[in-house]
One Martini backbone bead per residue (centre of mass of N, CA, C, O) as a GRO file, in nm:
protein
  312
    1MET     BB    1  -1.756  -1.132   0.089
    2TYR     BB    2  -1.685  -0.898   0.335
    3GLN     BB    3  -1.669  -0.646   0.514
    4LYS     BB    4  -1.402  -0.472   0.707
    5THR     BB    5  -1.276  -0.444   1.036
    6ILE     BB    6  -1.215  -0.366   1.362
    7LEU     BB    7  -1.272  -0.434   1.700
    8GLN     BB    8  -1.032  -0.241   1.802
    9SER     BB    9  -0.830  -0.024   1.921
   10VAL     BB   10  -0.493   0.078   1.800
   11SER     BB   11  -0.142   0.143   1.881
   12CYS     BB   12   0.148   0.342   1.777
   13SER     BB   13   0.506   0.415   1.751
   14GLY     BB   14   0.752   0.643   1.594
   15VAL     BB   15   0.927   0.723   1.293
   16GLY     BB   16   1.000   0.928   1.041
   17VAL     BB   17   1.199   0.864   0.776
   18HIS     BB   18   1.219   1.166   0.673
   19SER     BB   19   1.167   1.364   0.920
   20GLY     BB   20   1.246   1.228   1.218
   21ARG     BB   21   0.978   1.219   1.364
   22PRO     BB   22   0.761   1.169   1.601
   23VAL     BB   23   0.491   0.915   1.584
   24SER     BB   24   0.136   0.859   1.606
   25LEU     BB   25  -0.090   0.565   1.590
   26THR     BB   26  -0.447   0.500   1.516
   27LEU     BB   27  -0.675   0.242   1.508
   28ARG     BB   28  -1.024   0.247   1.392
   29PRO     BB   29  -1.325   0.170   1.378
   30ALA     BB   30  -1.567   0.126   1.102
   31PRO     BB   31  -1.817   0.161   0.911
   32GLU     BB   32  -1.993   0.077   0.662
   33ASN     BB   33  -1.879   0.238   0.370
   34TYR     BB   34  -1.633   0.427   0.462
   35GLY     BB   35  -1.352   0.328   0.443
   36ILE     BB   36  -1.026   0.490   0.414
   37ARG     BB   37  -0.915   0.714   0.679
   38PHE     BB   38  -0.747   1.000   0.755
   39GLN     BB   39  -0.639   1.171   1.069
   40ARG     BB   40  -0.523   1.487   1.173
   41VAL     BB   41  -0.480   1.539   1.514
   42ASP     BB   42  -0.280   1.796   1.500
   43LEU     BB   43  -0.548   1.959   1.359
   44GLU     BB   44  -0.763   2.043   1.599
   45HIS     BB   45  -0.817   2.355   1.518
   46LEU     BB   46  -0.971   2.232   1.296
   47PRO     BB   47  -1.199   2.128   1.108
   48LEU     BB   48  -1.269   1.803   1.055
   49GLN     BB   49  -1.275   1.801   0.735
   50GLU     BB   50  -0.973   1.911   0.714
   51THR     BB   51  -0.837   1.635   0.859
   52ILE     BB   52  -0.936   1.463   0.619
   53ILE     BB   53  -0.795   1.168   0.441
   54THR     BB   54  -0.850   0.989   0.163
   55ALA     BB   55  -0.794   0.671   0.047
   56HIS     BB   56  -0.699   0.767  -0.282
   57TRP     BB   57  -0.577   0.776  -0.606
   58ASN     BB   58  -0.675   1.090  -0.651
   59ASN     BB   59  -0.490   1.191  -0.382
   60VAL     BB   60  -0.217   1.178  -0.517
   61ASN     BB   61   0.102   1.293  -0.465
   62LYS     BB   62   0.403   1.395  -0.490
   63GLY     BB   63   0.661   1.178  -0.372
   64ASP     BB   64   0.947   1.106  -0.185
   65PHE     BB   65   0.984   0.774  -0.174
   66CYS     BB   66   0.654   0.786  -0.168
   67THR     BB   67   0.319   0.795  -0.049
   68LYS     BB   68   0.103   1.076  -0.112
   69ILE     BB   69  -0.180   1.241   0.050
   70SER     BB   70  -0.458   1.468  -0.023
   71ASN     BB   71  -0.656   1.737   0.028
   72THR     BB   72  -0.842   2.026  -0.054
   73PHE     BB   73  -0.675   2.183   0.198
   74GLY     BB   74  -0.359   2.073   0.186
   75HIS     BB   75  -0.352   1.814   0.342
   76SER     BB   76  -0.118   1.552   0.461
   77VAL     BB   77   0.005   1.210   0.395
   78SER     BB   78   0.284   0.987   0.441
   79THR     BB   79   0.388   0.674   0.412
   80ILE     BB   80   0.129   0.458   0.348
   81GLU     BB   81   0.204   0.177   0.197
   82HIS     BB   82   0.238  -0.032   0.431
   83LEU     BB   83  -0.035  -0.016   0.559
   84MET     BB   84  -0.196  -0.067   0.297
   85ALA     BB   85  -0.084  -0.349   0.258
   86ALA     BB   86  -0.197  -0.470   0.519
   87LEU     BB   87  -0.496  -0.418   0.457
   88ALA     BB   88  -0.495  -0.583   0.200
   89GLY     BB   89  -0.408  -0.854   0.331
   90GLN     BB   90  -0.683  -0.833   0.529
   91GLN     BB   91  -0.924  -0.677   0.392
   92ILE     BB   92  -0.961  -0.383   0.486
   93THR     BB   93  -1.233  -0.143   0.430
   94ASN     BB   94  -1.270  -0.013   0.728
   95LEU     BB   95  -1.109   0.299   0.849
   96ILE     BB   96  -0.945   0.479   1.114
   97ILE     BB   97  -0.662   0.703   1.087
   98GLU     BB   98  -0.460   0.823   1.333
   99VAL     BB   99  -0.240   1.119   1.309
  100ASP     BB  100   0.035   1.339   1.453
  101GLY     BB  101   0.113   1.379   1.134
  102SER     BB  102   0.262   1.376   0.795
  103GLU     BB  103   0.372   1.087   0.892
  104LEU     BB  104   0.440   0.769   0.906
  105PRO     BB  105   0.557   0.517   1.063
  106ILE     BB  106   0.820   0.288   0.972
  107MET     BB  107   0.944   0.112   1.168
  108ASP     BB  108   1.101  -0.168   0.996
  109GLY     BB  109   1.011  -0.124   0.677
  110SER     BB  110   0.739  -0.278   0.686
  111ALA     BB  111   0.423  -0.459   0.728
  112ALA     BB  112   0.432  -0.638   0.990
  113PRO     BB  113   0.353  -0.432   1.227
  114PHE     BB  114   0.059  -0.391   1.105
  115LEU     BB  115  -0.034  -0.672   1.120
  116PHE     BB  116  -0.005  -0.691   1.426
  117LEU     BB  117  -0.211  -0.470   1.494
  118ILE     BB  118  -0.455  -0.617   1.368
  119ASP     BB  119  -0.431  -0.873   1.538
  120CYS     BB  120  -0.475  -0.721   1.811
  121ALA     BB  121  -0.760  -0.600   1.734
  122GLY     BB  122  -0.903  -0.745   1.528
  123VAL     BB  123  -1.151  -0.892   1.308
  124LYS     BB  124  -1.442  -0.753   1.152
  125VAL     BB  125  -1.724  -0.883   1.021
  126GLN     BB  126  -1.948  -0.763   0.807
  127THR     BB  127  -2.264  -0.737   0.626
  128ALA     BB  128  -2.149  -0.615   0.389
  129PRO     BB  129  -2.050  -0.626   0.079
  130ALA     BB  130  -1.795  -0.673  -0.107
  131LYS     BB  131  -1.541  -0.558  -0.334
  132TYR     BB  132  -1.409  -0.575  -0.676
  133LEU     BB  133  -1.155  -0.548  -0.933
  134LYS     BB  134  -1.202  -0.608  -1.271
  135ILE     BB  135  -1.000  -0.699  -1.529
  136LEU     BB  136  -1.058  -0.666  -1.898
  137LYS     BB  137  -0.792  -0.516  -1.986
  138LYS     BB  138  -0.499  -0.398  -2.100
  139VAL     BB  139  -0.282  -0.183  -1.900
  140THR     BB  140  -0.018   0.062  -1.987
  141VAL     BB  141   0.284   0.196  -1.848
  142GLU     BB  142   0.564   0.420  -1.937
  143THR     BB  143   0.915   0.450  -1.941
  144ASP     BB  144   1.261   0.466  -1.978
  145TYR     BB  145   1.293   0.235  -1.717
  146GLY     BB  146   0.982   0.126  -1.742
  147PHE     BB  147   0.687  -0.072  -1.621
  148ALA     BB  148   0.320  -0.104  -1.611
  149SER     BB  149   0.053  -0.359  -1.555
  150LEU     BB  150  -0.287  -0.464  -1.640
  151SER     BB  151  -0.460  -0.783  -1.646
  152PRO     BB  152  -0.633  -1.047  -1.687
  153SER     BB  153  -0.765  -1.246  -1.405
  154ASP     BB  154  -0.855  -1.465  -1.130
  155HIS     BB  155  -0.629  -1.306  -0.980
  156PHE     BB  156  -0.372  -1.161  -0.782
  157GLU     BB  157  -0.102  -1.097  -0.970
  158ALA     BB  158   0.269  -1.146  -1.025
  159ASP     BB  159   0.519  -1.012  -1.276
  160VAL     BB  160   0.852  -0.924  -1.185
  161SER     BB  161   1.117  -0.667  -1.210
  162ILE     BB  162   1.469  -0.569  -1.131
  163THR     BB  163   1.714  -0.321  -1.173
  164PHE     BB  164   2.079  -0.187  -1.122
  165PRO     BB  165   2.197   0.060  -1.258
  166GLY     BB  166   2.528   0.125  -1.142
  167ARG     BB  167   2.524  -0.118  -0.931
  168LYS     BB  168   2.746  -0.264  -0.756
  169GLY     BB  169   2.655  -0.604  -0.696
  170MET     BB  170   2.366  -0.584  -0.843
  171ALA     BB  171   2.127  -0.796  -0.910
  172SER     BB  172   1.869  -0.904  -1.053
  173GLN     BB  173   1.510  -0.930  -0.992
  174GLU     BB  174   1.242  -1.176  -0.922
  175PHE     BB  175   0.868  -1.213  -0.930
  176HIS     BB  176   0.615  -1.466  -0.847
  177SER     BB  177   0.244  -1.470  -0.836
  178ASP     BB  178  -0.086  -1.621  -0.833
  179ASN     BB  179  -0.143  -1.505  -0.513
  180LEU     BB  180  -0.117  -1.234  -0.307
  181HIS     BB  181  -0.316  -1.290  -0.078
  182GLU     BB  182  -0.189  -1.569   0.011
  183CYS     BB  183   0.136  -1.459   0.029
  184PHE     BB  184   0.179  -1.204   0.196
  185LYS     BB  185   0.257  -1.280   0.488
  186GLN     BB  186   0.508  -1.481   0.409
  187GLU     BB  187   0.643  -1.318   0.132
  188LEU     BB  188   0.610  -0.979   0.198
  189ALA     BB  189   0.565  -0.828   0.480
  190ARG     BB  190   0.896  -0.846   0.578
  191ALA     BB  191   0.983  -0.663   0.361
  192ARG     BB  192   1.219  -0.409   0.321
  193THR     BB  193   1.334  -0.129   0.283
  194PHE     BB  194   1.572   0.032   0.052
  195GLY     BB  195   1.930   0.118   0.006
  196PHE     BB  196   2.214   0.341  -0.042
  197TYR     BB  197   2.498   0.464   0.089
  198SER     BB  198   2.566   0.673  -0.149
  199ASP     BB  199   2.269   0.830  -0.086
  200VAL     BB  200   2.240   0.936   0.203
  201GLU     BB  201   2.356   1.228   0.191
  202LYS     BB  202   2.173   1.334  -0.035
  203LEU     BB  203   1.907   1.295   0.113
  204LYS     BB  204   1.971   1.475   0.361
  205GLN     BB  205   2.024   1.737   0.188
  206ALA     BB  206   1.705   1.709   0.090
  207GLY     BB  207   1.536   1.628   0.363
  208LEU     BB  208   1.588   1.316   0.386
  209ALA     BB  209   1.618   1.039   0.583
  210LYS     BB  210   1.632   1.128   0.895
  211GLY     BB  211   1.508   0.834   1.012
  212GLY     BB  212   1.712   0.656   0.895
  213SER     BB  213   1.808   0.302   0.935
  214LEU     BB  214   1.909  -0.024   1.020
  215GLU     BB  215   1.609  -0.056   1.158
  216ASN     BB  216   1.437   0.047   0.865
  217ALA     BB  217   1.667  -0.058   0.659
  218VAL     BB  218   1.823  -0.160   0.374
  219VAL     BB  219   2.179  -0.155   0.319
  220PHE     BB  220   2.393  -0.078   0.052
  221GLU     BB  221   2.752  -0.170  -0.052
  222GLU     BB  222   2.846  -0.301  -0.322
  223GLY     BB  223   2.628  -0.551  -0.248
  224ASN     BB  224   2.645  -0.507   0.052
  225VAL     BB  225   2.530  -0.578   0.368
  226LEU     BB  226   2.502  -0.366   0.663
  227ASN     BB  227   2.325  -0.543   0.815
  228PRO     BB  228   2.387  -0.764   1.067
  229GLU     BB  229   2.128  -0.963   0.995
  230GLY     BB  230   2.061  -0.919   0.716
  231LEU     BB  231   1.844  -1.094   0.525
  232ARG     BB  232   1.516  -1.219   0.482
  233PHE     BB  233   1.569  -1.223   0.171
  234ASP     BB  234   1.743  -1.262  -0.114
  235ASP     BB  235   1.479  -1.085  -0.257
  236GLU     BB  236   1.384  -0.824  -0.092
  237CYS     BB  237   1.354  -0.595  -0.295
  238ILE     BB  238   1.119  -0.710  -0.477
  239ARG     BB  239   0.926  -0.766  -0.245
  240HIS     BB  240   0.895  -0.469  -0.163
  241LYS     BB  241   0.783  -0.363  -0.425
  242VAL     BB  242   0.526  -0.533  -0.408
  243LEU     BB  243   0.422  -0.423  -0.152
  244ASP     BB  244   0.390  -0.135  -0.249
  245MET     BB  245   0.194  -0.204  -0.474
  246VAL     BB  246  -0.035  -0.314  -0.295
  247GLY     BB  247  -0.076  -0.042  -0.152
  248ASP     BB  248  -0.125   0.145  -0.392
  249LEU     BB  249  -0.371  -0.026  -0.518
  250TYR     BB  250  -0.557   0.012  -0.251
  251LEU     BB  251  -0.660   0.302  -0.345
  252THR     BB  252  -0.929   0.174  -0.467
  253GLY     BB  253  -1.073   0.016  -0.201
  254VAL     BB  254  -1.009  -0.258  -0.350
  255THR     BB  255  -0.967  -0.550  -0.478
  256ILE     BB  256  -0.781  -0.733  -0.721
  257GLN     BB  257  -0.851  -0.874  -1.049
  258GLY     BB  258  -0.525  -0.932  -1.163
  259ARG     BB  259  -0.233  -0.864  -1.362
  260PHE     BB  260   0.088  -0.779  -1.258
  261GLN     BB  261   0.328  -0.593  -1.446
  262GLY     BB  262   0.692  -0.532  -1.406
  263GLN     BB  263   0.958  -0.275  -1.445
  264ASN     BB  264   1.092  -0.056  -1.249
  265PHE     BB  265   0.888   0.012  -1.035
  266GLY     BB  266   0.670   0.256  -0.864
  267HIS     BB  267   0.480   0.486  -0.726
  268ALA     BB  268   0.430   0.655  -0.982
  269LEU     BB  269   0.353   0.415  -1.168
  270ASN     BB  270   0.121   0.304  -1.006
  271ASN     BB  271  -0.058   0.551  -1.033
  272ALA     BB  272  -0.053   0.579  -1.341
  273LEU     BB  273  -0.208   0.317  -1.382
  274LEU     BB  274  -0.472   0.403  -1.245
  275GLN     BB  275  -0.530   0.646  -1.424
  276ALA     BB  276  -0.548   0.477  -1.687
  277LEU     BB  277  -0.767   0.276  -1.602
  278PHE     BB  278  -1.000   0.499  -1.517
  279SER     BB  279  -1.001   0.624  -1.821
  280ASP     BB  280  -1.113   0.322  -1.895
  281SER     BB  281  -1.423   0.176  -1.888
  282ARG     BB  282  -1.329  -0.108  -2.043
  283ALA     BB  283  -1.098  -0.214  -1.818
  284TRP     BB  284  -1.342  -0.230  -1.598
  285VAL     BB  285  -1.500  -0.382  -1.304
  286GLU     BB  286  -1.731  -0.371  -1.044
  287GLU     BB  287  -1.759  -0.614  -0.787
  288SER     BB  288  -2.008  -0.785  -0.602
  289TYR     BB  289  -2.173  -0.936  -0.327
  290GLN     BB  290  -2.455  -1.131  -0.325
  291ILE     BB  291  -2.653  -1.183  -0.024
  292PRO     BB  292  -2.844  -1.395   0.103
  293ALA     BB  293  -3.025  -1.412   0.386
  294ASN     BB  294  -2.943  -1.747   0.419
  295ASP     BB  295  -2.658  -1.674   0.417
  296SER     BB  296  -2.315  -1.703   0.434
  297VAL     BB  297  -1.995  -1.631   0.403
  298ALA     BB  298  -1.919  -1.895   0.245
  299TYR     BB  299  -2.185  -1.826   0.026
  300ALA     BB  300  -2.090  -1.602  -0.126
  301ARG     BB  301  -2.200  -1.442  -0.433
  302PRO     BB  302  -2.137  -1.317  -0.738
  303HIS     BB  303  -2.197  -0.971  -0.854
  304ALA     BB  304  -2.230  -0.757  -1.114
  305LYS     BB  305  -2.119  -0.403  -1.108
  306GLN     BB  306  -2.107  -0.100  -1.272
  307SER     BB  307  -1.868   0.139  -1.128
  308ARG     BB  308  -1.731   0.434  -1.048
  309PRO     BB  309  -1.525   0.539  -0.839
  310ALA     BB  310  -1.518   0.769  -0.625
  311ILE     BB  311  -1.430   1.091  -0.581
  312ALA     BB  312  -1.251   1.230  -0.309
   0.00000   0.00000   0.00000
């Protein structure tokens, strides 16, 4: 396992689901050990360091129905979870993400358009060894309505469920995968964000979902799907929740070797789980691959090294 970036720059444009504003996005190659960083190119009048926002779990701020990260200068970028999920799915470790606004484009509400962008750019395998986070003991966070946990496993697994209290016609959904990396592209990437027609007006009055439409979200009304094309998966809701979780947990900067379990989990609970995990040094170890000079990518062998991820 080596670090990865993209071969060439690639761009797209769309609308921010909450702001309703047009926004453009460009992915650019980055050197080894750079990590994933966002750059607010609309703040070009400021010094470069003030426009950079590192994709890191400790930079997460409270976001409304999305994941939002900020830097120490108070500048932020939100709705990053779908792009982060696509980067996790392709195990891209080094990337510069230029955006000309405070919110990423929602595209079709899934991670599939971002996977397409990465495919168009091409993936470049770099020479430095990649790292992953191995879970050593179970860590759990709970709320009145749900929980999320990480426990030891040989792969990145998921065993999750969601319920819809008070939502007429909405049955509970469950999802299980023994290896999220292997199933991401086929089973998760196309799952879209979802909402309920009865909430639309409330969200807009709160200044949210200004760019939301049936083109970028699945909308339910008393259990019925309002989108003319219907669902992409019978259990598209839970699949999208897992997609979000994959993106949120990739704010560790490395892939995870552990089992995620959860019920009625979301962005806030996902980040609380990472906060709890890294507060206990006995719960994790960061492992890298030590690659002999005469070795190839296929023969990279694991070597454990414990170190706390740097605070961005």
